[in-house]
C-alpha positions as CSV (number, residue, x, y, z in Angstrom):
1,M,14.7,26.3,-10.0
2,R,14.6,28.2,-6.7
3,I,12.6,26.6,-4.0
4,G,11.9,28.5,-0.8
5,I,10.9,26.6,2.4
6,Y,9.2,28.4,5.2
7,A,10.9,27.8,8.6
8,F,9.3,28.7,11.9
9,D,9.9,28.2,15.6
10,S,8.7,24.8,16.8
11,V,8.7,23.2,13.3
12,T,9.9,19.6,13.5
13,M,13.2,18.8,11.9
14,F,11.5,16.0,9.9
15,H,9.0,18.3,8.3
16,L,11.6,20.9,7.5
17,S,14.0,18.4,6.1
18,V,11.6,16.5,3.7
19,P,11.5,19.0,0.9
20,Q,15.2,19.8,1.3
21,M,16.2,16.2,1.1
22,V,14.0,15.4,-2.0
23,F,14.7,18.6,-4.0
24,D,18.4,18.9,-3.1
25,E,18.8,15.3,-4.3
26,V,17.8,16.5,-7.7
27,S,20.9,18.6,-7.8
28,R,23.2,16.1,-6.1
29,L,22.3,13.5,-8.8
30,R,22.7,16.2,-11.5
31,L,19.2,15.8,-12.7
32,G,18.5,19.5,-12.6
33,R,19.7,22.7,-11.1
34,W,17.4,23.0,-8.1
35,E,18.3,25.2,-5.2
36,T,16.5,25.2,-1.8
37,F,16.7,27.9,0.9
38,L,14.9,28.6,4.2
39,F,13.0,31.8,4.8
40,S,10.8,33.1,7.6
41,D,9.1,36.3,8.8
42,H,12.4,37.5,10.2
43,P,16.0,36.7,9.2
44,G,18.3,34.9,11.6
45,C,17.6,31.8,13.6
46,I,14.7,29.5,14.4
47,R,14.4,26.8,17.1
48,T,13.0,23.5,16.1
49,A,10.5,21.4,18.1
50,E,13.5,19.2,19.1
51,G,15.3,22.2,20.6
52,Y,17.9,22.7,17.9
53,G,18.7,26.1,16.6
54,I,19.0,26.7,12.8
55,D,20.5,29.9,11.6
56,G,21.1,31.4,8.2
57,I,17.3,31.9,7.7
58,H,16.4,34.5,5.1
59,D,13.6,37.0,5.4
60,L,10.4,37.1,3.4
61,D,11.8,39.3,0.7
62,A,14.3,36.6,-0.2
63,A,11.4,34.4,-1.2
64,R,10.2,36.8,-3.9
65,G,10.8,35.5,-7.3
66,A,11.1,31.9,-6.2
67,D,9.7,29.2,-8.5
68,V,8.2,27.2,-5.6
69,L,7.3,28.2,-2.1
70,V,6.8,25.3,0.4
71,M,4.9,25.5,3.7
72,P,6.4,22.2,5.2
73,S,4.0,22.1,8.1
74,W,2.4,24.6,10.5
75,F,2.1,25.5,14.2
76,S,0.4,22.9,16.3
77,D,-2.3,25.4,17.3
78,R,-3.0,26.1,13.6
79,R,-2.9,29.8,14.2
80,P,-3.6,32.1,11.2
81,P,-0.5,33.1,9.3
82,S,0.8,36.7,9.5
83,E,-0.6,39.2,7.0
84,A,2.9,39.4,5.6
85,V,3.1,35.7,4.9
86,C,-0.4,35.7,3.3
87,Q,0.5,38.6,1.1
88,L,3.7,36.8,0.1
89,L,1.9,33.6,-0.9
90,K,-0.7,35.5,-2.8
91,S,1.7,37.7,-4.7
92,E,4.1,34.9,-5.6
93,H,1.2,32.7,-6.6
94,A,-0.1,35.4,-8.9
95,A,3.4,35.7,-10.3
96,G,3.4,32.1,-11.3
97,A,5.1,30.3,-8.3
98,V,3.8,26.9,-7.3
99,I,2.6,26.9,-3.7
100,V,3.0,23.7,-1.7
101,G,1.4,22.9,1.7
102,L,2.7,19.8,3.2
103,C,0.8,18.2,6.1
104,L,-0.5,21.1,8.3
105,G,1.0,23.5,5.8
106,A,-2.3,23.3,4.0
107,F,-3.6,25.7,6.7
108,P,-1.7,28.8,5.7
109,V,-2.2,28.0,2.0
110,A,-5.9,27.8,2.6
111,D,-5.9,31.0,4.8
112,A,-4.2,32.8,1.9
113,G,-7.2,32.0,-0.2
114,L,-5.2,29.9,-2.7
115,I,-7.4,26.7,-2.6
116,G,-10.9,28.2,-2.8
117,E,-13.5,25.6,-3.6
118,R,-11.0,23.1,-5.0
119,S,-9.9,19.8,-3.4
120,A,-7.2,19.6,-0.8
121,V,-5.7,17.3,1.8
122,T,-4.0,17.6,5.2
123,H,-3.2,15.4,8.1
124,W,-6.3,13.4,8.9
125,Y,-6.5,14.6,12.5
126,A,-6.8,18.2,11.4
127,F,-9.5,17.6,8.8
128,D,-12.3,18.8,11.0
129,Q,-10.6,22.0,11.9
130,L,-9.7,22.9,8.4
131,A,-13.2,22.1,7.2
132,Q,-14.7,24.4,9.9
133,R,-12.3,27.1,8.9
134,H,-12.8,26.8,5.2
135,P,-16.1,24.9,4.6
136,V,-15.9,25.4,0.8
137,I,-12.8,23.3,0.4
138,D,-13.4,19.8,-0.8
139,L,-11.2,17.8,1.6
140,D,-10.3,14.3,0.5
141,E,-8.9,11.8,3.1
142,S,-8.4,9.1,0.5
143,V,-5.3,10.4,-1.1
144,L,-1.7,11.2,-0.1
145,Y,-1.5,14.4,-2.1
146,I,-3.5,16.6,-4.5
147,D,-1.8,18.6,-7.2
148,H,-3.7,21.4,-9.1
149,G,-0.6,22.5,-10.9
150,D,-0.4,25.8,-9.1
151,V,-1.2,24.5,-5.6
152,L,-0.1,21.1,-4.1
153,T,-1.2,19.8,-0.7
154,S,-0.3,16.6,1.0
155,A,-1.6,14.4,3.8
156,G,0.1,13.8,7.2
157,T,3.8,13.8,7.9
158,A,5.6,11.2,5.7
159,S,3.2,12.0,2.9
160,G,5.3,15.0,2.2
161,L,7.9,12.6,0.7
162,D,5.3,11.3,-1.7
163,A,4.2,14.8,-2.6
164,C,7.7,16.0,-3.2
165,L,8.6,13.0,-5.3
166,H,5.4,13.6,-7.3
167,F,6.6,17.2,-7.9
168,V,10.0,15.9,-9.2
169,R,8.1,13.4,-11.4
170,S,5.8,16.1,-12.8
171,R,8.7,18.4,-13.7
172,L,11.5,15.9,-14.7
173,G,9.8,12.7,-15.5
174,A,9.4,9.3,-13.9
175,S,13.0,8.2,-14.4
176,A,14.3,11.2,-12.4
177,A,11.8,10.6,-9.6
178,N,12.8,7.0,-9.5
179,A,16.5,7.9,-9.3
180,V,15.8,10.3,-6.3
181,A,13.7,7.6,-4.6
182,R,16.4,5.0,-5.0
183,S,19.0,7.4,-3.7
184,L,16.9,8.2,-0.6
185,V,15.8,4.5,-0.3
186,I,12.1,5.3,-0.3
187,A,9.3,4.0,-2.4
188,P,8.8,6.0,-5.7
189,H,5.1,5.6,-5.3
190,R,3.0,4.3,-2.3
191,E,-0.3,2.5,-2.7
192,G,-3.4,3.9,-1.1
193,G,-4.2,7.1,0.9
194,Q,-4.2,8.1,4.5
195,A,-7.7,6.7,5.0
196,Q,-5.9,3.4,5.9
197,Y,-4.0,5.1,8.8
198,I,-7.1,6.8,10.4
199,E,-8.1,5.2,13.7
200,R,-11.8,4.4,13.5
201,P,-13.0,3.5,17.0
202,L,-16.6,2.2,17.5
203,P,-19.0,5.2,17.7
204,P,-20.5,6.1,21.1
205,Q,-23.3,3.8,22.1
206,P,-26.7,5.4,21.6
207,N,-29.0,6.2,24.5
208,D,-31.7,3.9,23.1
209,D,-31.1,0.6,25.0
210,S,-32.7,-1.6,22.4
211,I,-30.6,-0.2,19.6
212,S,-27.5,-0.4,21.9
213,R,-28.2,-4.1,22.6
214,V,-28.6,-4.8,18.8
215,M,-25.3,-3.1,18.1
216,D,-23.6,-5.3,20.7
217,W,-25.2,-8.4,19.3
218,V,-24.2,-7.5,15.8
219,T,-20.5,-7.2,16.7
220,Q,-20.7,-10.8,18.1
221,H,-22.3,-12.2,15.0
222,L,-20.4,-10.5,12.1
223,S,-19.8,-13.8,10.3
224,E,-23.6,-14.3,9.9
225,P,-25.9,-12.8,7.3
226,L,-27.2,-9.6,9.0
227,N,-30.1,-8.1,7.1
228,I,-32.4,-5.5,8.4
229,E,-35.2,-7.9,9.2
230,K,-32.9,-10.0,11.4
231,M,-31.6,-6.9,13.2
232,A,-35.2,-5.6,13.7
233,N,-36.3,-8.9,15.1
234,A,-33.4,-8.8,17.6
235,A,-34.6,-5.4,18.6
236,H,-38.2,-6.6,18.9
237,M,-39.3,-3.9,16.4
238,S,-40.9,-3.7,13.0
239,T,-38.3,-3.0,10.2
240,R,-39.6,0.5,9.6
241,T,-39.5,1.4,13.3
242,F,-36.0,-0.2,13.7
243,V,-34.5,1.7,10.7
244,R,-36.0,5.0,11.9
245,N,-34.7,4.5,15.5
246,F,-31.3,3.2,14.3
247,R,-30.8,6.3,12.1
248,A,-31.9,8.6,14.9
249,A,-29.5,6.9,17.3
250,T,-26.4,6.6,15.1
251,G,-26.9,9.0,12.2
252,T,-26.5,6.3,9.6
253,T,-28.3,3.3,8.2
254,P,-28.0,-0.3,9.6
255,A,-26.4,-1.5,6.4
256,V,-23.7,1.1,6.4
257,W,-23.0,0.6,10.1
258,V,-22.7,-3.2,9.7
259,R,-20.3,-2.8,6.8
260,E,-18.1,-0.4,8.8
261,R,-18.0,-2.8,11.7
262,R,-17.1,-5.7,9.3
263,L,-14.3,-3.6,7.8
264,D,-13.0,-2.7,11.3
265,E,-12.9,-6.4,12.2
266,A,-11.2,-7.2,8.9
267,R,-8.5,-4.5,9.7
268,R,-8.0,-5.9,13.2
269,M,-7.6,-9.5,11.9
270,L,-5.2,-8.3,9.2
271,E,-3.1,-6.6,11.8
272,V,-3.0,-9.2,14.6
273,T,-3.7,-12.6,13.0
274,D,-2.1,-14.7,10.4
275,E,-5.4,-15.8,8.9
276,S,-5.8,-15.9,5.1
277,V,-7.8,-13.2,3.3
278,D,-10.4,-15.9,2.5
279,K,-10.8,-16.8,6.2
280,I,-11.0,-13.2,7.2
281,A,-13.7,-12.5,4.5
282,A,-15.8,-15.4,6.0
283,E,-15.2,-14.4,9.6
284,C,-16.2,-10.8,8.9
285,G,-19.3,-11.7,6.9
286,F,-18.2,-10.6,3.5
287,G,-19.0,-14.0,2.0
288,S,-16.1,-14.0,-0.5
289,P,-12.6,-12.5,-0.6
290,V,-13.6,-10.7,-3.8
291,T,-16.3,-8.8,-1.9
292,L,-13.9,-8.1,1.0
293,R,-11.3,-6.7,-1.5
294,Q,-13.9,-4.5,-3.2
295,H,-15.2,-3.0,0.1
296,F,-11.7,-2.7,1.5
297,A,-10.4,-0.8,-1.6
298,A,-13.4,1.5,-1.6
299,A,-13.0,2.4,2.1
300,F,-9.2,2.5,2.4
301,K,-7.8,2.9,-1.1
302,T,-5.6,-0.2,-0.7
303,S,-5.9,-3.9,-0.7
304,P,-6.1,-6.2,2.3
305,T,-2.7,-7.7,1.4
306,L,-1.0,-4.4,1.2
307,Y,-2.7,-3.2,4.3
308,R,-1.4,-6.3,6.2
309,R,2.1,-5.7,4.8
310,H,2.1,-2.2,6.3
311,F,0.4,-2.8,9.6
312,R,0.7,-6.5,10.7
313,S,1.9,-6.8,14.3
314,V,2.5,-10.6,14.2
315,P,5.2,-12.4,12.2
316,S,4.0,-14.3,9.2
317,S,3.9,-18.1,9.7
318,S,5.5,-18.5,6.4
319,A,8.5,-16.2,7.3
């Protein structure tokens, strides 16, 4: 299998190396005859974001006839790809090549028209820009990669490892993917999606002072039952008026906003405290750890325990 990886000036060495490490390991472990090569708009040398020069880069013609073409990332300004690159991706896709867009590499794949109205993923901080550029794409922040068979996209940065391992698994089976993962000392499959990595600061305070005061009050009383009637009373409004004004000020309903704040506080406590999941559920107003786990999994595609394992910033008292 011939796998072409697009190289460009200012690409980071990590992004460029991910598909090479994973796919070349297939050959090193004698799991299959997979060959990777670097290509670009012009042959010769490129300079990475770290300032290193890499030579031996092939031109676009060398990528014709490859089984897989990988866009390992993209320019930080998300510029449109050259017409030549677009034509290459289109023609090779039509000829049966699998097109892979890792991280920001989803941009040139989308610009070449290869995603259409299907689902895709990219780094979470670029979601809005990709959505504005291609509003018909169904973007999904809850996953680490999406594979349509002919087109594969992945979420931010290290998710490229997950996507490449998935590709190995889809072509050679789970045992081969596990062997590659063990050799590279990485997890053969990670739980959850990139939703758990997205920073979700409190939304801007509304101009309505009464709504703003209620929002401040809610954040100080998350452990208590917080129904609409109680919040409306705190705002000195009828429930109907409160719901209407709250939606006008925040763009969402009181119930959804309160749930998001409870989840934010649960994430904070998982990161910086050693409290049990039961205690966090009570402190954040979920009532039971089962309810917390259900809402947490729905929002972040992982469990509180796994989230803490990845993100805790204090040592465990049991350690």
